[in-house]
N, C-alpha and C positions, 0 to 999 in steps of 0.2 A: 346230584349233591344239593342238600338243603343247607344254606348258610345260616350262621347264628350271629345275632347282633346284640351287643351289650352297650349300655349307656354308662354315664359317669356321675357320681355324686360329688359335687365340689365342696368338700369339707374344709377347704381353705377360703371359702367365700366365692361369690359369683358377681358378675357385672355384665354390662353391655360392652365392656372393654376386656382385654385379656388380663386375667389375674395371674401373675407369675408366682414363682416359688419352686421349691424342690431342688434336690441335689446340692444341698448346702447353701442355697440362696434364700434370702428372705422373701416373704410374700410382698409383692409390690402393692403399695397402698392406693395407688391411683385407680379410681373407679371401683374400688371394692365396696360396693354399695348394697350388696345383698348378703348379710351375715349368714353363716351356715347353721341356722336354727333347725331344730327337728321339724318344725312346721314347714319351712321352705324346702328342705331336702325331701320331705315326704311328698310335697307337691310335685317335685321333679320325678320322684320314684313312681308315683301314681300315674303320671303322664307316660313315663317309659313303659309301664306295665300295660296301660291301655293301648298304646301304639304298637306293641308287639315285641319290644326288646325282651330278651331272655333274662338278663341280669344287669347289675350295675356295679361298676368298680368303685371302691373307695380307696384312696391313697393312704400311705403311712409316712410318718416322719414328724419332725418338730414343727413343721410349717403348716400342719393341718390338725383337725380334731382326730381323736382316736377312732380307728375304723371299727373295732369290735363293739365298743359302746354305742357308737352312732348307728351302726346298722342294726343292732339289737333293738334300738328304739324305733327306727324307721320301719323295721319289719312289721311292727304292730299296726302300721297304717297302710299296709299293702297285703295282697292276697297270694299272688303268684310269683312276683318278681324275685329272682335270686340275687344274692349279694356276694360279689367277688371281693372278699375282704383281704386287703393287703396287710401282711404282718411280717415282722423280722424275727427269725428263729432264734436269735441270740438273746432275746429279752425275757423270755419265759421258758420254763422247762418243757421238754417235749411231751412229758406225761400230762402236764397241766394243759398244754395247747391241744392235745388230743381229746382231753376231757371237755374243754371249752367248745371244741368243734362238735363233739357228740351232743352236748347240751343244746347248742345252737340248732342243730338238725331237728331235735325233738320239739323244741319250742317254736320252730318256724315251719314245721312240716317239710323238712328236707330242702331248705332254700339256701344252703351255704356252699360257696365255692371259695377256695383259698388261693390267693396270689402270694407266693413266697418271695420275699424281697430280702436278699442277703445283706444289702447295704453297701453302697459304692463309695461312701465318703467317711474316711477314718475320723475326721474331726467331729462329724455329727455322731458317729457311733460312740466316741469317747464321752460325749455329753450324757450318754445313757449308761456309762460304766463299762463299755465294751472296748477293750484295747487290743484286739487281734488285728493283724494286717489283713488285706483283702483276700489273699489266697487261703489263709487259715479260716477266714469267715466262711468261704465256700466249703472247706473241708468240714467245718462244724455243721453247715447246712445239710450236707450229706448224712452225717451221723444223726442229726435231728430227724430228718425224714425217714431214716432207717427205723428209728424208734417209733415214730408216729404211724408209719405204715403197718408195722407189726402189731401195735395196739389196736388199730382200726380193724385188723384182721382177726381180733379176738385172742391173740397170742399173749403169753406171759413173756416179757422181754427182759433180757439181760444184755447190757452193752457196757464194755469198758473201752471207750474210745479215747482219742487224744483230747477231745474237748467235752465230751458228754459221757457221763457214767450213770447208769440206772440199774437197779437190782429189783427183781421180782415185781416189775411194773406190769400192771394189768388194769383194764377198764372194767368197771362194774357193768356198764352198758355201752356197747359199741354203736357208732352212728349208723343210721339206716335212712337213706343210702350213705355210703362212704363219700365224703366230699371229694370232688375232683381237684387236683392240684395244678395250678397255673404257675409259670415261672419264666423269667426272661434273663438274659445275660449274654454278652458277646465275647467274653474272655474264654480261654481254654478251660479254666477251672469251672466256669459256669456251664460250658457244654457237657462236661463230664457229669455234673449233678443232674442236668436235664435228661441226659440219656438214660440214667439209672432209675430216676424216681418220679418224674412228673408225667402228667397226662396231656397237658397242653403247653407247648412252647410259644411264648409271646415275643414278638419283636416290635420295636418302634418303627414308625412309618418311613422307611427308606424306599428309594425307587424300586420297582419290581425286580429289576435284574439283580440288585444287591440282596433283596429279600430271598430270591431264588437260591442264591449262593448260601445263605444262612440255612435255609431249609435242607439243602443237600448236605451241608455239614452236620447238622443235628441228626438227620436221618441215618447218615453213615455211622455216627457214634452210637445211636440207639440200636442199630442192627447188630452191633457187636455184643450187645446184651440181650439179644433176642426180643427186642421191644419195638413197638411202633407208637408214634405220638401223633397228636393233632397239632395244627399250627394256627396261631392267631396273630393279629396285628393291632397295635394301639395307635389311633389316629384322631385328629380333630376333623371337623367337617363344617364347610360353609356351602350350603346348597340352596338355590333359589329357582324361581320359575324360569329365569333366563341366565345365561352365562354372564352377561354384562352386569346383572344385578349381584351375582355372587362375587365377582371380582371387585365390584364397587365396594361391597362389604369388607372384603379383604383389605382393600385400600384404606377404608375408614379405620379399621383396627390398626394398620401399620402407621397411619398418621397419628395415632394416639401414643406411640412409643417415643417418649422424649429421649434425646441422645444420651443424657446423663444416666437414665435408667438402663438403657441398652448397654452402655459401657460398664456399668457396675455389675449387671447380671453376667455379661460375657466374661468379665474379669474373674468373677466367682466360679463360673462353670469351667473356666480354663484350668482351674486347680483340681477338677474332679478326677478321681481315680477310676471312674467308670468307663469301660471301653465303649459301651453303648452311647454314653454321653459324648465321648470324643467323636464318634461317628455322626451324631446329630450335629455337633458344631461344624464338622467338616462340610456339611451340606450347604451352609450359608456363609461360613467364614466371618461372621460378625458384620456382614455387609447387607444393606438394604437393596442392593442391586441383584438381579438374577435369581430371585427367590422362587421362581417356578422351576423346580429342578427336574421335573418330568411333567409331561402334559397333564394338567389338573392337580399336581402335587406341589403345595406351597410350603416353603420352609420358614415363613415369617414368624410363626408362633415361637419358634426356638430362639428368637432374639431376646425375649424377655421371660422365658419359662424354661426351667430345667425339665429333664425327662422328655416325654413325647413332644416334639416340636414341629410336626408337619401336619398339614390339613389337606383334605380332599376339597377342591374348590371347583364349582361349575354349576351348570344347570342340573336339574334332577336326572335327566337322561345321561349327561356327561359323567356325573358322579357314579351312577349305576354302571356305566361302561368301565370306569376305572376299578370299581369293586370287582367286576367280572375279570379284569386283567389280573388282579391279585388272586382271585379264586382259581384261575387257570394254572397258577404256579404252585397251588397247594394250600392257600390260606382258606380256612373254613370258618374262623371266628373273627369278628371285628369288634373291637372295644373303642367306642367313639365318644366324642364330647364336642361341645361348641359353646360359644358365648353369645348371650346367656344360655345356660344349659336347659332351662325350661322351654324357651322359644325355639331353640335350635333342635330340640328333640322333635318338636312338631314339624319343622321344616323337613327334616329327614324322614320322619315316620309317615308323613302324609304325601311326601313328594317322591322319595326314592324306594321305600319298601314295596309299595304297590307295583312298581315297575319290575322289581325283582320277583315278586310273587307271580306276576303275569307270565314270566319266563320259566316258572317252576324252580326258581333258585332260592325261594324263601317261603315259609309258611308261618302264619301267626300262631304262636304257641299257646293260645288261650284254650280253656276247657270248652267242651261242647256247650253251645248255647250262649257263649260270650261273643264279643265282637271278633269278627274274622277279617282277614286281609281283604276279602271281597267287599266288605262294607266300608273300607277306608277309601275315600275318594281320591282320584288323581288331582294333583294341583295342575292348573293350566300352564 
């Protein structure tokens, strides 16, 4: 098995401290000292490309810059890196979205991946003019992907669904290659959409035993439709030359969480309709104590950030071991991030990836003649 690693573009701003936000909470202002300019995001993207990450995730929502526009601009400053663009299917028509994806593929040389985000917070959806409840949003997502998949296959699509209706829909030019669809969700409605339409099912970083249960659940649902999926996980990472140095960095980040901010963020996230967010909150319960919820898995990020709230923490060898533990239960793709995103990409790319390459678990995706994993030095 060759594992795939993606990085993250912090289109909500970056810092040496955790920049919060997401799932209906505001971006925490403390330490947001690196604005998400095209120049800075391109610097991160180029570093990720050089280090061997396959792609980079960009988030979606009112708390960050628009993912489509941002990645279109950053793509012009990179050569190989793919962009895992998060988007919400209720905000544009499926025909337009399919056309946008096709254009993106042609203009970037096939470097688009799509992360479909149904939207877990009704109050945020209403700000965009979407007044469906959660279950109906998932139903609409299914109809949306039904149309998009048909268009990408070169079909003329007719659909009279509950939420989406198209007539004589067809693309003048289909995307080549067809973008892979990534998707996450922990509710029954989400599982049904994943089983029928997506290529890669993403989960947030729960302990391996819980992730294994999710994988088994989705595999069972997909099998009923005669389909098989790949599985990925979204995590933060703090990796250093020694375990002590890594945990010291985690402690420094934790020390920067003032009680008022933690209380405000946790209060906001408690109102979330997202089952995945509820599971994230259950890992730490709003407490600063007992945050190592599995050896090397730290739930501290979730105290001040919505969505992905756990981090791999340890020496480079320890982080590599935990990655192998997730791989053993079926995780093939890792979507990672760290604060600051530029520096942490180097810590992981120069410290962990070579170890995985040495064991045959990862290969640098660069073209012939470019930098290879063998040329990336081990950190001491």
